[in-house]
N, CA, C, O and the ligand as a Tripos MOL2 file, in Angstrom:
@<TRIPOS>MOLECULE
protein
  269   267    68     0     0
PROTEIN
NO_CHARGES

@<TRIPOS>ATOM
      1 N           7.0170   -2.6510  -12.1310 N.3       1 MET1
      2 CA          7.9140   -1.7270  -11.4530 C.3       1 MET1
      3 C           8.8140   -2.5020  -10.4880 C.2       1 MET1
      4 O           8.3750   -3.4600   -9.8510 O.2       1 MET1
      5 N          10.0750   -2.0780  -10.3870 N.am      2 ASN2
      6 CA         10.9820   -2.7180   -9.4330 C.3       2 ASN2
      7 C          11.1820   -1.7950   -8.2440 C.2       2 ASN2
      8 O          11.4600   -0.6070   -8.4020 O.2       2 ASN2
      9 N          11.0360   -2.3580   -7.0500 N.am      3 LYS3
     10 CA         11.1780   -1.5330   -5.8600 C.3       3 LYS3
     11 C          12.0160   -2.2500   -4.8170 C.2       3 LYS3
     12 O          12.1260   -3.4760   -4.8190 O.2       3 LYS3
     13 N          12.6060   -1.4610   -3.9240 N.am      4 THR4
     14 CA         13.4010   -2.0050   -2.8360 C.3       4 THR4
     15 C          12.8150   -1.5200   -1.5180 C.2       4 THR4
     16 O          12.4930   -0.3440   -1.3530 O.2       4 THR4
     17 N          12.6850   -2.4570   -0.5850 N.am      5 TYR5
     18 CA         12.0710   -2.1660    0.7100 C.3       5 TYR5
     19 C          13.0460   -2.4870    1.8310 C.2       5 TYR5
     20 O          13.9120   -3.3500    1.6900 O.2       5 TYR5
     21 N          12.8960   -1.7860    2.9350 N.am      6 ILE6
     22 CA         13.6290   -2.1400    4.1400 C.3       6 ILE6
     23 C          12.7430   -3.0550    4.9810 C.2       6 ILE6
     24 O          11.5900   -2.7350    5.2700 O.2       6 ILE6
     25 N          13.3070   -4.2030    5.3700 N.am      7 VAL7
     26 CA         12.5950   -5.1640    6.2080 C.3       7 VAL7
     27 C          13.4830   -5.5200    7.3950 C.2       7 VAL7
     28 O          14.6290   -5.9310    7.2170 O.2       7 VAL7
     29 N          12.9610   -5.3630    8.5890 N.am      8 GLU8
     30 CA         13.7450   -5.6750    9.7820 C.3       8 GLU8
     31 C          13.3130   -7.0000   10.3930 C.2       8 GLU8
     32 O          12.1780   -7.4420   10.2190 O.2       8 GLU8
     33 N          14.2410   -7.6240   11.1100 N.am      9 GLY9
     34 CA         13.9330   -8.8600   11.8210 C.3       9 GLY9
     35 C          14.4850  -10.1110   11.1620 C.2       9 GLY9
     36 O          14.3580  -11.2060   11.7100 O.2       9 GLY9
     37 N          15.1010   -9.9620    9.9850 N.am     10 MET10
     38 CA         15.6840  -11.1240    9.3210 C.3      10 MET10
     39 C          17.0810  -11.3750    9.9000 C.2      10 MET10
     40 O          17.9130  -10.4690    9.9560 O.2      10 MET10
     41 N          17.3250  -12.6260   10.3320 N.am     11 ALA11
     42 CA         18.5860  -12.9230   11.0090 C.3      11 ALA11
     43 C          19.4440  -13.9650   10.2960 C.2      11 ALA11
     44 O          20.6480  -14.0440   10.5370 O.2      11 ALA11
     45 N          18.8400  -14.7580    9.4290 N.am     12 CYS12
     46 CA         19.5930  -15.8510    8.8150 C.3      12 CYS12
     47 C          19.0120  -16.1930    7.4480 C.2      12 CYS12
     48 O          18.0470  -15.5780    6.9950 O.2      12 CYS12
     49 N          19.6170  -17.1850    6.8000 N.am     13 ASP13
     50 CA         19.1400  -17.5780    5.4770 C.3      13 ASP13
     51 C          17.7180  -18.1190    5.5100 C.2      13 ASP13
     52 O          16.9870  -18.0120    4.5250 O.2      13 ASP13
     53 N          17.3210  -18.7030    6.6500 N.am     14 GLY14
     54 CA         15.9430  -19.1790    6.7820 C.3      14 GLY14
     55 C          14.9560  -18.0250    6.7190 C.2      14 GLY14
     56 O          13.8980  -18.1300    6.0980 O.2      14 GLY14
     57 N          15.3120  -16.9280    7.3680 N.am     15 CYS15
     58 CA         14.4770  -15.7260    7.3210 C.3      15 CYS15
     59 C          14.3980  -15.1970    5.8950 C.2      15 CYS15
     60 O          13.3340  -14.7910    5.4290 O.2      15 CYS15
     61 N          15.5270  -15.2050    5.2160 N.am     16 VAL16
     62 CA         15.5590  -14.7280    3.8310 C.3      16 VAL16
     63 C          14.6120  -15.5570    2.9810 C.2      16 VAL16
     64 O          13.8550  -15.0200    2.1710 O.2      16 VAL16
     65 N          14.6610  -16.8890    3.1730 N.am     17 ARG17
     66 CA         13.7660  -17.7680    2.3990 C.3      17 ARG17
     67 C          12.3100  -17.4980    2.7360 C.2      17 ARG17
     68 O          11.4600  -17.4660    1.8470 O.2      17 ARG17
     69 N          12.0180  -17.3010    4.0250 N.am     18 SER18
     70 CA         10.6310  -17.0580    4.4330 C.3      18 SER18
     71 C          10.0790  -15.7950    3.7860 C.2      18 SER18
     72 O           8.9680  -15.7900    3.2560 O.2      18 SER18
     73 N          10.8650  -14.7280    3.8350 N.am     19 VAL19
     74 CA         10.4150  -13.4590    3.2630 C.3      19 VAL19
     75 C          10.2910  -13.5780    1.7490 C.2      19 VAL19
     76 O           9.3210  -13.1050    1.1560 O.2      19 VAL19
     77 N          11.2810  -14.2140    1.1300 N.am     20 THR20
     78 CA         11.2500  -14.3910   -0.3230 C.3      20 THR20
     79 C          10.0130  -15.1640   -0.7470 C.2      20 THR20
     80 O           9.3020  -14.7530   -1.6640 O.2      20 THR20
     81 N           9.7550  -16.2890   -0.0780 N.am     21 ASN21
     82 CA          8.5970  -17.1080   -0.4380 C.3      21 ASN21
     83 C           7.2900  -16.3640   -0.2130 C.2      21 ASN21
     84 O           6.3770  -16.4390   -1.0350 O.2      21 ASN21
     85 N           7.2010  -15.6460    0.9010 N.am     22 ALA22
     86 CA          5.9560  -14.9350    1.2230 C.3      22 ALA22
     87 C           5.6360  -13.9000    0.1540 C.2      22 ALA22
     88 O           4.4890  -13.7720   -0.2740 O.2      22 ALA22
     89 N           6.6590  -13.1610   -0.2750 N.am     23 ILE23
     90 CA          6.4120  -12.1100   -1.2750 C.3      23 ILE23
     91 C           6.1360  -12.7310   -2.6360 C.2      23 ILE23
     92 O           5.2650  -12.2640   -3.3700 O.2      23 ILE23
     93 N           6.8790  -13.7860   -2.9770 N.am     24 GLU24
     94 CA          6.6590  -14.4020   -4.2970 C.3      24 GLU24
     95 C           5.2800  -15.0470   -4.3860 C.2      24 GLU24
     96 O           4.6870  -15.1000   -5.4640 O.2      24 GLU24
     97 N           4.7700  -15.5340   -3.2670 N.am     25 GLU25
     98 CA          3.4040  -16.0740   -3.2740 C.3      25 GLU25
     99 C           2.3720  -14.9630   -3.4070 C.2      25 GLU25
    100 O           1.3480  -15.1280   -4.0700 O.2      25 GLU25
    101 N           2.6550  -13.8230   -2.7670 N.am     26 ALA26
    102 CA          1.6840  -12.7260   -2.7610 C.3      26 ALA26
    103 C           1.6740  -11.9540   -4.0770 C.2      26 ALA26
    104 O           0.6650  -11.3540   -4.4480 O.2      26 ALA26
    105 N           2.8110  -11.9770   -4.7820 N.am     27 VAL27
    106 CA          2.9310  -11.2180   -6.0250 C.3      27 VAL27
    107 C           3.3000  -12.1840   -7.1420 C.2      27 VAL27
    108 O           4.4800  -12.4690   -7.3490 O.2      27 VAL27
    109 N           2.3030  -12.6890   -7.8640 N.am     28 PRO28
    110 CA          2.5640  -13.6730   -8.9110 C.3      28 PRO28
    111 C           3.5430  -13.1200   -9.9500 C.2      28 PRO28
    112 O           3.3740  -12.0120  -10.4590 O.2      28 PRO28
    113 N           4.5600  -13.9120  -10.2470 N.am     29 GLY29
    114 CA          5.5260  -13.5110  -11.2680 C.3      29 GLY29
    115 C           6.6610  -12.6450  -10.7530 C.2      29 GLY29
    116 O           7.5840  -12.3220  -11.5010 O.2      29 GLY29
    117 N           6.6020  -12.2660   -9.4820 N.am     30 ALA30
    118 CA          7.6490  -11.4100   -8.9330 C.3      30 ALA30
    119 C           8.9280  -12.2030   -8.6840 C.2      30 ALA30
    120 O           8.8950  -13.4040   -8.4140 O.2      30 ALA30
    121 N          10.0450  -11.5050   -8.7820 N.am     31 THR31
    122 CA         11.3150  -12.0690   -8.3520 C.3      31 THR31
    123 C          11.8130  -11.2390   -7.1830 C.2      31 THR31
    124 O          11.8050  -10.0090   -7.2240 O.2      31 THR31
    125 N          12.2490  -11.9400   -6.1280 N.am     32 VAL32
    126 CA         12.6530  -11.2650   -4.8940 C.3      32 VAL32
    127 C          14.1240  -11.5350   -4.6300 C.2      32 VAL32
    128 O          14.5900  -12.6690   -4.7400 O.2      32 VAL32
    129 N          14.8500  -10.4760   -4.2780 N.am     33 GLN33
    130 CA         16.2420  -10.6310   -3.8670 C.3      33 GLN33
    131 C          16.4260   -9.9240   -2.5410 C.2      33 GLN33
    132 O          15.9860   -8.7890   -2.3590 O.2      33 GLN33
    133 N          17.0910  -10.6190   -1.6040 N.am     34 VAL34
    134 CA         17.2630  -10.0740   -0.2650 C.3      34 VAL34
    135 C          18.7410   -9.8580    0.0270 C.2      34 VAL34
    136 O          19.5680  -10.7440   -0.1870 O.2      34 VAL34
    137 N          19.0570   -8.6630    0.5220 N.am     35 ASP35
    138 CA         20.3890   -8.3800    1.0610 C.3      35 ASP35
    139 C          20.2500   -8.3570    2.5790 C.2      35 ASP35
    140 O          19.7950   -7.3760    3.1670 O.2      35 ASP35
    141 N          20.6510   -9.4560    3.1910 N.am     36 LEU36
    142 CA         20.4260   -9.6480    4.6320 C.3      36 LEU36
    143 C          21.1240   -8.5700    5.4620 C.2      36 LEU36
    144 O          20.5300   -8.0160    6.3860 O.2      36 LEU36
    145 N          22.3740   -8.2760    5.1360 N.am     37 GLN37
    146 CA         23.1370   -7.2870    5.9090 C.3      37 GLN37
    147 C          22.5070   -5.8980    5.8280 C.2      37 GLN37
    148 O          22.4240   -5.1770    6.8230 O.2      37 GLN37
    149 N          22.0690   -5.5440    4.6350 N.am     38 ALA38
    150 CA         21.5270   -4.2010    4.4130 C.3      38 ALA38
    151 C          20.0420   -4.1170    4.7530 C.2      38 ALA38
    152 O          19.4590   -3.0330    4.7260 O.2      38 ALA38
    153 N          19.4130   -5.2870    5.0830 N.am     39 LYS39
    154 CA         17.9770   -5.3490    5.3830 C.3      39 LYS39
    155 C          17.1420   -4.8950    4.1950 C.2      39 LYS39
    156 O          16.0430   -4.3660    4.3670 O.2      39 LYS39
    157 N          17.6650   -5.1010    2.9900 N.am     40 ARG40
    158 CA         16.9710   -4.6370    1.8030 C.3      40 ARG40
    159 C          16.3570   -5.7990    1.0320 C.2      40 ARG40
    160 O          16.9870   -6.8370    0.8290 O.2      40 ARG40
    161 N          15.1210   -5.5990    0.6130 N.am     41 VAL41
    162 CA         14.4040   -6.6120   -0.1560 C.3      41 VAL41
    163 C          13.9850   -5.9790   -1.4770 C.2      41 VAL41
    164 O          13.1720   -5.0550   -1.5040 O.2      41 VAL41
    165 N          14.5470   -6.4850   -2.5690 N.am     42 SER42
    166 CA         14.2150   -5.9500   -3.8840 C.3      42 SER42
    167 C          13.1970   -6.8500   -4.5610 C.2      42 SER42
    168 O          13.3460   -8.0720   -4.5790 O.2      42 SER42
    169 N          12.1650   -6.2380   -5.1160 N.am     43 VAL43
    170 CA         11.0720   -6.9830   -5.7300 C.3      43 VAL43
    171 C          10.8510   -6.4600   -7.1400 C.2      43 VAL43
    172 O          10.6970   -5.2560   -7.3480 O.2      43 VAL43
    173 N          10.8370   -7.3790   -8.1130 N.am     44 THR44
    174 CA         10.5000   -6.9820   -9.4860 C.3      44 THR44
    175 C           9.0020   -7.1580   -9.6970 C.2      44 THR44
    176 O           8.3670   -8.0120   -9.0780 O.2      44 THR44
    177 N           8.4570   -6.3450  -10.5720 N.am     45 GLY45
    178 CA          7.0600   -6.5080  -10.9640 C.3      45 GLY45
    179 C           6.0680   -6.2040   -9.8740 C.2      45 GLY45
    180 O           5.0420   -6.8730   -9.7540 O.2      45 GLY45
    181 N           6.3710   -5.1800   -9.0660 N.am     46 ILE46
    182 CA          5.4750   -4.8530   -7.9590 C.3      46 ILE46
    183 C           4.8110   -3.4990   -8.2040 C.2      46 ILE46
    184 O           5.4770   -2.5310   -8.5730 O.2      46 ILE46
    185 N           3.4960   -3.4380   -7.9950 N.am     47 ASP47
    186 CA          2.7630   -2.1810   -8.1650 C.3      47 ASP47
    187 C           2.2960   -1.6140   -6.8350 C.2      47 ASP47
    188 O           2.1790   -0.3990   -6.6760 O.2      47 ASP47
    189 N           2.0320   -2.4930   -5.8830 N.am     48 GLU48
    190 CA          1.3930   -2.0890   -4.6340 C.3      48 GLU48
    191 C           2.2960   -2.3740   -3.4350 C.2      48 GLU48
    192 O           2.5670   -3.5340   -3.1240 O.2      48 GLU48
    193 N           2.7580   -1.3320   -2.7690 N.am     49 ASP49
    194 CA          3.5860   -1.5410   -1.5780 C.3      49 ASP49
    195 C           2.8510   -2.3460   -0.5100 C.2      49 ASP49
    196 O           3.4500   -3.1340    0.2220 O.2      49 ASP49
    197 N           1.5360   -2.1280   -0.4400 N.am     50 ASN50
    198 CA          0.7400   -2.7880    0.6000 C.3      50 ASN50
    199 C           0.7780   -4.3030    0.5210 C.2      50 ASN50
    200 O           0.7240   -4.9880    1.5420 O.2      50 ASN50
    201 N           0.8710   -4.8250   -0.7000 N.am     51 VAL51
    202 CA          0.9310   -6.2740   -0.8770 C.3      51 VAL51
    203 C           2.2110   -6.8220   -0.2450 C.2      51 VAL51
    204 O           2.2090   -7.8770    0.3900 O.2      51 VAL51
    205 N           3.2940   -6.0820   -0.4360 N.am     52 VAL52
    206 CA          4.5700   -6.4830    0.1510 C.3      52 VAL52
    207 C           4.5050   -6.3590    1.6730 C.2      52 VAL52
    208 O           4.9570   -7.2450    2.3980 O.2      52 VAL52
    209 N           3.9450   -5.2610    2.1380 N.am     53 ARG53
    210 CA          3.8420   -5.0570    3.5830 C.3      53 ARG53
    211 C           3.0820   -6.2160    4.2440 C.2      53 ARG53
    212 O           3.5330   -6.7650    5.2490 O.2      53 ARG53
    213 N           1.9370   -6.5800    3.6760 N.am     54 LYS54
    214 CA          1.1430   -7.6640    4.2610 C.3      54 LYS54
    215 C           1.8950   -8.9830    4.2570 C.2      54 LYS54
    216 O           1.8830   -9.7130    5.2480 O.2      54 LYS54
    217 N           2.5500   -9.2890    3.1390 N.am     55 ALA55
    218 CA          3.2830  -10.5600    3.0330 C.3      55 ALA55
    219 C           4.4010  -10.6140    4.0600 C.2      55 ALA55
    220 O           4.6030  -11.6340    4.7190 O.2      55 ALA55
    221 N           5.1280   -9.5050    4.1930 N.am     56 VAL56
    222 CA          6.2490   -9.4520    5.1460 C.3      56 VAL56
    223 C           5.7320   -9.5980    6.5760 C.2      56 VAL56
    224 O           6.2940  -10.3470    7.3750 O.2      56 VAL56
    225 N           4.6770   -8.8880    6.8840 N.am     57 GLU57
    226 CA          4.1560   -8.9210    8.2630 C.3      57 GLU57
    227 C           3.5570  -10.2860    8.5960 C.2      57 GLU57
    228 O           3.7190  -10.7910    9.7070 O.2      57 GLU57
    229 N           2.8670  -10.8750    7.6250 N.am     58 GLN58
    230 CA          2.2840  -12.1870    7.8830 C.3      58 GLN58
    231 C           3.3720  -13.2540    8.0710 C.2      58 GLN58
    232 O           3.1620  -14.2530    8.7580 O.2      58 GLN58
    233 N           4.5260  -13.0290    7.4560 N.am     59 ALA59
    234 CA          5.6310  -13.9730    7.6370 C.3      59 ALA59
    235 C           6.3440  -13.7360    8.9700 C.2      59 ALA59
    236 O           7.1950  -14.5310    9.3700 O.2      59 ALA59
    237 N           5.9970  -12.6350    9.6620 N.am     60 GLY60
    238 CA          6.5330  -12.4010   10.9950 C.3      60 GLY60
    239 C           7.6860  -11.4110   11.0600 C.2      60 GLY60
    240 O           8.4280  -11.3830   12.0420 O.2      60 GLY60
    241 N           7.8400  -10.6020   10.0220 N.am     61 TYR61
    242 CA          8.9390   -9.6350    9.9970 C.3      61 TYR61
    243 C           8.3820   -8.2150    9.9570 C.2      61 TYR61
    244 O           7.1870   -8.0060    9.7510 O.2      61 TYR61
    245 N           9.2770   -7.2410   10.1600 N.am     62 SER62
    246 CA          8.8590   -5.8520   10.2480 C.3      62 SER62
    247 C           9.0880   -5.1240    8.9230 C.2      62 SER62
    248 O          10.2160   -4.9810    8.4510 O.2      62 SER62
    249 N           7.9940   -4.6770    8.3530 N.am     63 TYR63
    250 CA          8.0620   -3.8760    7.1270 C.3      63 TYR63
    251 C           8.3220   -2.4330    7.5330 C.2      63 TYR63
    252 O           7.5510   -1.8480    8.2930 O.2      63 TYR63
    253 N           9.4090   -1.8590    7.0270 N.am     64 VAL64
    254 CA          9.7090   -0.4580    7.3380 C.3      64 VAL64
    255 C           9.1830    0.4410    6.2290 C.2      64 VAL64
    256 O           8.5450    1.4590    6.4980 O.2      64 VAL64
    257 N           9.4530    0.0630    4.9720 N.am     65 GLY65
    258 CA          8.9480    0.8490    3.8590 C.3      65 GLY65
    259 C           9.8930    0.8140    2.6820 C.2      65 GLY65
    260 O          10.9760    0.2330    2.7540 O.2      65 GLY65
    261 N           9.4720    1.4480    1.5850 N.am     66 PRO66
    262 CA         10.3210    1.4950    0.3980 C.3      66 PRO66
    263 C          11.5530    2.3630    0.6480 C.2      66 PRO66
    264 O          11.5100    3.2980    1.4470 O.2      66 PRO66
    265 N          12.6350    2.0500   -0.0310 N.am     67 VAL67
    266 CA         13.8640    2.8420    0.0840 C.3      67 VAL67
    267 C          13.6930    4.1330   -0.6950 C.2      67 VAL67
    268 O          14.6080    4.9560   -0.7360 O.2      67 VAL67
    269 CU         16.2950  -16.6800   10.3910 Cu       68 CU68
@<TRIPOS>BOND
     1     1     2 1
     2     2     3 1
     3     3     4 2
     4     3     5 am
     5     5     6 1
     6     6     7 1
     7     7     8 2
     8     7     9 am
     9     9    10 1
    10    10    11 1
    11    11    12 2
    12    11    13 am
    13    13    14 1
    14    14    15 1
    15    15    16 2
    16    15    17 am
    17    17    18 1
    18    18    19 1
    19    19    20 2
    20    19    21 am
    21    21    22 1
    22    22    23 1
    23    23    24 2
    24    23    25 am
    25    25    26 1
    26    26    27 1
    27    27    28 2
    28    27    29 am
    29    29    30 1
    30    30    31 1
    31    31    32 2
    32    31    33 am
    33    33    34 1
    34    34    35 1
    35    35    36 2
    36    35    37 am
    37    37    38 1
    38    38    39 1
    39    39    40 2
    40    39    41 am
    41    41    42 1
    42    42    43 1
    43    43    44 2
    44    43    45 am
    45    45    46 1
    46    46    47 1
    47    47    48 2
    48    47    49 am
    49    49    50 1
    50    50    51 1
    51    51    52 2
    52    51    53 am
    53    53    54 1
    54    54    55 1
    55    55    56 2
    56    55    57 am
    57    57    58 1
    58    58    59 1
    59    59    60 2
    60    59    61 am
    61    61    62 1
    62    62    63 1
    63    63    64 2
    64    63    65 am
    65    65    66 1
    66    66    67 1
    67    67    68 2
    68    67    69 am
    69    69    70 1
    70    70    71 1
    71    71    72 2
    72    71    73 am
    73    73    74 1
    74    74    75 1
    75    75    76 2
    76    75    77 am
    77    77    78 1
    78    78    79 1
    79    79    80 2
    80    79    81 am
    81    81    82 1
    82    82    83 1
    83    83    84 2
    84    83    85 am
    85    85    86 1
    86    86    87 1
    87    87    88 2
    88    87    89 am
    89    89    90 1
    90    90    91 1
    91    91    92 2
    92    91    93 am
    93    93    94 1
    94    94    95 1
    95    95    96 2
    96    95    97 am
    97    97    98 1
    98    98    99 1
    99    99   100 2
   100    99   101 am
   101   101   102 1
   102   102   103 1
   103   103   104 2
   104   103   105 am
   105   105   106 1
   106   106   107 1
   107   107   108 2
   108   107   109 am
   109   109   110 1
   110   110   111 1
   111   111   112 2
   112   111   113 am
   113   113   114 1
   114   114   115 1
   115   115   116 2
   116   115   117 am
   117   117   118 1
   118   118   119 1
   119   119   120 2
   120   119   121 am
   121   121   122 1
   122   122   123 1
   123   123   124 2
   124   123   125 am
   125   125   126 1
   126   126   127 1
   127   127   128 2
   128   127   129 am
   129   129   130 1
   130   130   131 1
   131   131   132 2
   132   131   133 am
   133   133   134 1
   134   134   135 1
   135   135   136 2
   136   135   137 am
   137   137   138 1
   138   138   139 1
   139   139   140 2
   140   139   141 am
   141   141   142 1
   142   142   143 1
   143   143   144 2
   144   143   145 am
   145   145   146 1
   146   146   147 1
   147   147   148 2
   148   147   149 am
   149   149   150 1
   150   150   151 1
   151   151   152 2
   152   151   153 am
   153   153   154 1
   154   154   155 1
   155   155   156 2
   156   155   157 am
   157   157   158 1
   158   158   159 1
   159   159   160 2
   160   159   161 am
   161   161   162 1
   162   162   163 1
   163   163   164 2
   164   163   165 am
   165   165   166 1
   166   166   167 1
   167   167   168 2
   168   167   169 am
   169   169   170 1
   170   170   171 1
   171   171   172 2
   172   171   173 am
   173   173   174 1
   174   174   175 1
   175   175   176 2
   176   175   177 am
   177   177   178 1
   178   178   179 1
   179   179   180 2
   180   179   181 am
   181   181   182 1
   182   182   183 1
   183   183   184 2
   184   183   185 am
   185   185   186 1
   186   186   187 1
   187   187   188 2
   188   187   189 am
   189   189   190 1
   190   190   191 1
   191   191   192 2
   192   191   193 am
   193   193   194 1
   194   194   195 1
   195   195   196 2
   196   195   197 am
   197   197   198 1
   198   198   199 1
   199   199   200 2
   200   199   201 am
   201   201   202 1
   202   202   203 1
   203   203   204 2
   204   203   205 am
   205   205   206 1
   206   206   207 1
   207   207   208 2
   208   207   209 am
   209   209   210 1
   210   210   211 1
   211   211   212 2
   212   211   213 am
   213   213   214 1
   214   214   215 1
   215   215   216 2
   216   215   217 am
   217   217   218 1
   218   218   219 1
   219   219   220 2
   220   219   221 am
   221   221   222 1
   222   222   223 1
   223   223   224 2
   224   223   225 am
   225   225   226 1
   226   226   227 1
   227   227   228 2
   228   227   229 am
   229   229   230 1
   230   230   231 1
   231   231   232 2
   232   231   233 am
   233   233   234 1
   234   234   235 1
   235   235   236 2
   236   235   237 am
   237   237   238 1
   238   238   239 1
   239   239   240 2
   240   239   241 am
   241   241   242 1
   242   242   243 1
   243   243   244 2
   244   243   245 am
   245   245   246 1
   246   246   247 1
   247   247   248 2
   248   247   249 am
   249   249   250 1
   250   250   251 1
   251   251   252 2
   252   251   253 am
   253   253   254 1
   254   254   255 1
   255   255   256 2
   256   255   257 am
   257   257   258 1
   258   258   259 1
   259   259   260 2
   260   259   261 am
   261   261   262 1
   262   262   263 1
   263   263   264 2
   264   263   265 am
   265   265   266 1
   266   266   267 1
   267   267   268 2
@<TRIPOS>SUBSTRUCTURE
     1 MET1         2 RESIDUE 1 A MET
     2 ASN2         6 RESIDUE 1 A ASN
     3 LYS3        10 RESIDUE 1 A LYS
     4 THR4        14 RESIDUE 1 A THR
     5 TYR5        18 RESIDUE 1 A TYR
     6 ILE6        22 RESIDUE 1 A ILE
     7 VAL7        26 RESIDUE 1 A VAL
     8 GLU8        30 RESIDUE 1 A GLU
     9 GLY9        34 RESIDUE 1 A GLY
    10 MET10       38 RESIDUE 1 A MET
    11 ALA11       42 RESIDUE 1 A ALA
    12 CYS12       46 RESIDUE 1 A CYS
    13 ASP13       50 RESIDUE 1 A ASP
    14 GLY14       54 RESIDUE 1 A GLY
    15 CYS15       58 RESIDUE 1 A CYS
    16 VAL16       62 RESIDUE 1 A VAL
    17 ARG17       66 RESIDUE 1 A ARG
    18 SER18       70 RESIDUE 1 A SER
    19 VAL19       74 RESIDUE 1 A VAL
    20 THR20       78 RESIDUE 1 A THR
    21 ASN21       82 RESIDUE 1 A ASN
    22 ALA22       86 RESIDUE 1 A ALA
    23 ILE23       90 RESIDUE 1 A ILE
    24 GLU24       94 RESIDUE 1 A GLU
    25 GLU25       98 RESIDUE 1 A GLU
    26 ALA26      102 RESIDUE 1 A ALA
    27 VAL27      106 RESIDUE 1 A VAL
    28 PRO28      110 RESIDUE 1 A PRO
    29 GLY29      114 RESIDUE 1 A GLY
    30 ALA30      118 RESIDUE 1 A ALA
    31 THR31      122 RESIDUE 1 A THR
    32 VAL32      126 RESIDUE 1 A VAL
    33 GLN33      130 RESIDUE 1 A GLN
    34 VAL34      134 RESIDUE 1 A VAL
    35 ASP35      138 RESIDUE 1 A ASP
    36 LEU36      142 RESIDUE 1 A LEU
    37 GLN37      146 RESIDUE 1 A GLN
    38 ALA38      150 RESIDUE 1 A ALA
    39 LYS39      154 RESIDUE 1 A LYS
    40 ARG40      158 RESIDUE 1 A ARG
    41 VAL41      162 RESIDUE 1 A VAL
    42 SER42      166 RESIDUE 1 A SER
    43 VAL43      170 RESIDUE 1 A VAL
    44 THR44      174 RESIDUE 1 A THR
    45 GLY45      178 RESIDUE 1 A GLY
    46 ILE46      182 RESIDUE 1 A ILE
    47 ASP47      186 RESIDUE 1 A ASP
    48 GLU48      190 RESIDUE 1 A GLU
    49 ASP49      194 RESIDUE 1 A ASP
    50 ASN50      198 RESIDUE 1 A ASN
    51 VAL51      202 RESIDUE 1 A VAL
    52 VAL52      206 RESIDUE 1 A VAL
    53 ARG53      210 RESIDUE 1 A ARG
    54 LYS54      214 RESIDUE 1 A LYS
    55 ALA55      218 RESIDUE 1 A ALA
    56 VAL56      222 RESIDUE 1 A VAL
    57 GLU57      226 RESIDUE 1 A GLU
    58 GLN58      230 RESIDUE 1 A GLN
    59 ALA59      234 RESIDUE 1 A ALA
    60 GLY60      238 RESIDUE 1 A GLY
    61 TYR61      242 RESIDUE 1 A TYR
    62 SER62      246 RESIDUE 1 A SER
    63 TYR63      250 RESIDUE 1 A TYR
    64 VAL64      254 RESIDUE 1 A VAL
    65 GLY65      258 RESIDUE 1 A GLY
    66 PRO66      262 RESIDUE 1 A PRO
    67 VAL67      266 RESIDUE 1 A VAL
    68 CU68       269 GROUP 0 **** ****
């Protein structure tokens, strides 16, 4: 399943990389795309929102929820 989440606290490309890496590590085979301006993180191949929430929070950002 492909889902898009709102994530707050990302300020630069480094943040984008951190969030992308955290989610891709937590969800094997997932592809992550981040729209920094829109605070949107799109994830392919995701079944569990909680996995994304944990990865985002552990990387130090604020998980708001699915769009
Ligand atoms: Cu940053």
